[in-house]
C-alpha positions as CSV (number, residue, x, y, z in Angstrom):
1,M,0.1,-0.2,0.0
2,D,1.1,3.7,-0.3
3,V,1.9,5.5,3.0
4,K,1.4,9.0,0.8
5,G,-2.5,9.6,1.0
6,S,-3.0,6.9,3.6
7,V,-4.9,7.5,7.4
8,A,-2.5,5.9,9.9
9,L,-3.1,5.5,13.7
10,V,0.1,4.9,15.7
11,T,-0.2,3.9,19.2
12,G,2.6,4.7,21.6
13,A,3.3,7.7,19.7
14,N,4.7,9.9,22.4
15,R,8.4,9.2,22.3
16,G,10.8,6.1,20.9
17,I,9.7,4.7,17.6
18,G,6.2,5.5,17.8
19,R,7.0,9.4,17.8
20,R,9.3,8.7,14.7
21,F,6.6,6.5,13.1
22,A,3.7,9.7,13.5
23,E,6.7,12.1,12.1
24,H,7.7,10.2,9.0
25,L,4.1,9.4,8.3
26,V,3.4,12.9,8.0
27,E,6.4,13.7,5.9
28,R,5.7,10.9,3.5
29,G,2.2,12.8,2.9
30,A,-0.3,10.5,5.1
31,A,-3.6,12.2,4.6
32,T,-4.2,12.0,8.5
33,V,-2.2,10.7,11.3
34,Y,-3.8,9.8,14.4
35,A,-1.0,9.9,17.1
36,T,-2.2,8.1,20.1
37,A,-0.7,7.8,24.0
38,R,-1.7,7.0,27.3
39,N,-0.9,10.7,28.1
40,P,-2.2,12.5,24.9
41,E,-0.8,16.0,26.4
42,S,2.9,14.4,26.1
43,I,2.6,14.5,21.9
44,D,3.7,17.7,20.6
45,I,4.3,16.3,17.0
46,P,3.1,18.8,14.5
47,G,0.7,17.9,11.5
48,V,-0.7,15.0,13.7
49,E,-4.5,14.5,15.1
50,V,-3.9,13.5,18.9
51,L,-6.1,10.7,20.8
52,P,-6.1,9.4,24.0
53,L,-5.2,5.7,24.3
54,D,-4.7,3.0,26.6
55,I,-4.4,-0.3,24.8
56,T,-4.8,-2.2,28.1
57,D,-8.3,-0.7,28.6
58,P,-11.0,-2.0,26.6
59,A,-13.0,1.0,26.7
60,S,-10.1,3.0,25.6
61,V,-9.7,0.8,22.6
62,L,-13.6,1.0,21.3
63,A,-13.4,4.9,21.6
64,V,-10.4,5.3,19.8
65,A,-11.7,2.9,17.3
66,A,-14.9,5.2,17.0
67,A,-13.0,8.3,16.8
68,A,-10.9,7.1,14.0
69,P,-13.2,5.2,11.5
70,D,-11.6,6.2,8.5
71,V,-8.0,4.3,9.5
72,T,-6.0,2.3,6.6
73,L,-2.8,1.8,8.5
74,L,-2.7,0.8,11.9
75,I,0.9,0.7,13.7
76,N,0.8,-1.1,16.7
77,N,3.7,0.4,18.7
78,A,3.1,0.8,22.4
79,G,5.1,-1.6,24.5
80,T,6.3,-1.6,28.0
81,T,9.6,-3.5,29.4
82,N,9.3,-4.8,32.9
83,R,12.7,-7.1,32.8
84,Q,11.4,-9.7,34.9
85,N,12.4,-13.7,35.4
86,V,9.7,-15.8,34.7
87,I,10.4,-18.3,37.3
88,D,11.0,-15.8,40.4
89,G,9.8,-12.6,38.9
90,D,7.1,-10.3,40.0
91,L,3.8,-11.9,38.6
92,D,1.8,-8.9,38.3
93,Q,4.4,-7.4,36.1
94,V,4.9,-10.4,34.1
95,R,0.9,-10.1,33.3
96,S,1.4,-6.5,32.7
97,E,3.4,-7.2,29.4
98,L,1.2,-10.0,28.5
99,D,-1.7,-7.7,28.7
100,T,0.1,-4.8,26.6
101,H,1.7,-6.8,24.1
102,L,-0.8,-9.7,23.4
103,W,-4.0,-8.7,24.6
104,G,-3.3,-4.7,23.9
105,T,-2.5,-5.7,20.7
106,L,-5.4,-8.0,20.3
107,R,-7.9,-5.6,21.4
108,M,-6.5,-3.0,18.4
109,I,-6.7,-5.4,16.0
110,R,-10.2,-6.9,17.0
111,A,-11.4,-3.0,16.9
112,F,-9.8,-1.8,13.9
113,A,-9.9,-5.1,11.8
114,P,-13.9,-4.2,10.4
115,I,-12.8,-0.7,9.9
116,L,-9.6,-1.7,7.5
117,G,-12.3,-3.7,5.7
118,R,-14.6,-1.2,5.0
119,N,-11.9,1.2,4.0
120,G,-10.3,-1.4,1.1
121,G,-8.1,-3.4,3.2
122,G,-5.0,-1.4,4.2
123,A,-2.5,-3.1,6.6
124,I,-1.3,-3.9,10.2
125,L,2.0,-3.3,11.4
126,N,3.2,-5.0,14.7
127,V,6.2,-3.8,16.1
128,L,7.9,-6.7,17.5
129,S,11.7,-7.8,18.3
130,V,14.3,-10.1,17.9
131,L,13.2,-11.3,21.5
132,S,10.2,-12.6,20.1
133,W,12.4,-15.7,18.9
134,F,15.2,-15.5,21.9
135,S,15.4,-15.4,25.5
136,S,18.1,-13.4,26.7
137,G,17.9,-13.7,30.7
138,A,17.8,-10.2,31.0
139,A,14.2,-9.8,29.6
140,N,12.5,-13.0,30.0
141,S,8.8,-11.7,30.4
142,Y,9.2,-9.3,27.6
143,S,10.6,-12.2,25.5
144,V,7.6,-14.1,26.5
145,A,5.1,-11.3,25.6
146,K,6.9,-10.5,22.3
147,A,6.6,-14.6,21.3
148,A,2.8,-14.3,22.3
149,Q,2.3,-11.5,19.8
150,W,4.4,-12.7,17.0
151,A,2.1,-15.6,16.8
152,L,-0.5,-13.3,17.0
153,T,1.0,-11.6,13.9
154,N,0.8,-14.6,12.3
155,S,-2.8,-15.5,13.2
156,A,-4.2,-12.0,12.5
157,R,-2.4,-12.4,9.2
158,V,-4.1,-15.7,8.2
159,E,-7.7,-14.6,9.5
160,L,-7.4,-11.0,7.8
161,A,-5.8,-12.1,4.2
162,A,-9.6,-12.4,2.8
163,Q,-10.5,-9.1,3.3
164,G,-7.3,-7.9,1.7
165,T,-5.5,-6.4,5.0
166,L,-1.6,-7.0,4.9
167,V,-0.3,-7.4,8.5
168,T,3.3,-7.4,8.7
169,G,5.9,-7.9,11.9
170,L,8.7,-5.8,12.3
171,H,11.6,-7.6,14.3
172,M,15.0,-5.9,15.4
173,A,17.5,-5.8,18.4
174,A,18.3,-2.9,20.4
175,V,16.8,0.6,19.4
176,D,17.9,3.6,21.3
177,T,14.8,4.6,23.3
178,D,14.0,5.5,27.0
179,A,13.8,1.6,27.6
180,M,17.3,1.0,26.4
181,A,19.1,4.1,27.8
182,D,21.0,1.8,30.3
183,V,21.9,-0.8,28.3
184,A,25.3,-0.5,27.1
185,V,25.1,-2.0,23.4
186,D,24.7,-1.1,19.9
187,K,21.1,0.5,18.9
188,L,19.6,1.2,16.2
189,D,18.3,4.9,15.4
190,P,14.2,4.9,16.0
191,A,14.0,7.1,12.8
192,Q,15.8,4.5,10.6
193,V,13.5,1.7,12.3
194,A,10.3,3.8,11.2
195,R,11.8,4.8,7.8
196,A,12.4,1.1,7.3
197,A,9.2,-0.1,8.4
198,L,7.0,2.4,6.4
199,D,9.5,1.3,3.2
200,G,8.6,-2.8,4.2
201,I,4.8,-1.7,4.3
202,E,5.0,0.0,0.8
203,A,6.6,-3.2,-0.6
204,R,4.0,-5.2,1.2
205,A,6.4,-7.4,3.2
206,V,5.0,-9.6,5.7
207,E,8.1,-9.6,7.8
208,I,10.9,-7.1,8.3
209,L,13.9,-8.0,9.9
210,L,16.2,-4.6,10.2
211,D,19.4,-6.2,11.7
212,E,21.8,-8.9,11.5
213,P,20.9,-10.0,15.3
214,S,17.3,-10.8,14.0
215,R,18.3,-12.2,10.9
216,Y,20.7,-14.7,12.7
217,V,18.5,-15.7,15.4
218,K,15.7,-16.1,13.2
219,A,17.7,-18.2,10.8
220,G,19.0,-20.3,14.1
221,L,15.2,-21.2,14.9
222,A,15.7,-23.9,12.3
223,G,18.8,-25.7,13.5
224,D,19.5,-27.0,17.1
225,A,18.1,-24.9,19.6
226,R,21.8,-25.5,21.5
227,A,23.4,-23.2,19.0
228,L,21.2,-20.1,20.6
229,Y,21.4,-21.8,24.2
230,P,25.1,-23.0,24.6
231,S,24.6,-22.6,28.4
232,A,21.7,-25.3,28.3
233,A,23.9,-27.8,26.4
């Protein structure tokens, strides 16, 4: 699909990757960009229409769908990182990540699928992670939530194909955002992430792997798991 002329909605648009998505959509000529966040007053992007949205709140999701019935491109970017272990971590925080990444994304897809269908099919982009496929030991609850979101992405792709909706998963390793500020690794520029993802949508890619770590881990899924987890051998 063409980004130019589209009507896009971005979740978590107040900072990080979501902010860059909203900015690039405006730059690339989207007809309307709905920029959403739990705290809408924190969005100060020129040229967007700001809407409040908490994807963990079913009523909030239904309200934003009612306010944006012309959407043709849905970007599910909102997320959280609680950095919990699954064995001895805080279960409430583990549930919080699942509620955001899995259930929150599902709420958005279910609310906007009929809207996209009425508007010609359009596209959904789910912002995933290399940790959809790999547990690092530092963010295991996040890996569980992202793995579930990846499975959701694949399921939605199958179910929405008949109405012509493209469903794309975006994977990458570390990105230079607030959530990664204290992690000393090479990081992608959020603007680079948003730009490449929109290019992928225009090319109708169903999966976008932005960096070598993502490509390496995805390829490793076909081999012996001990190659990815040598300490478990």
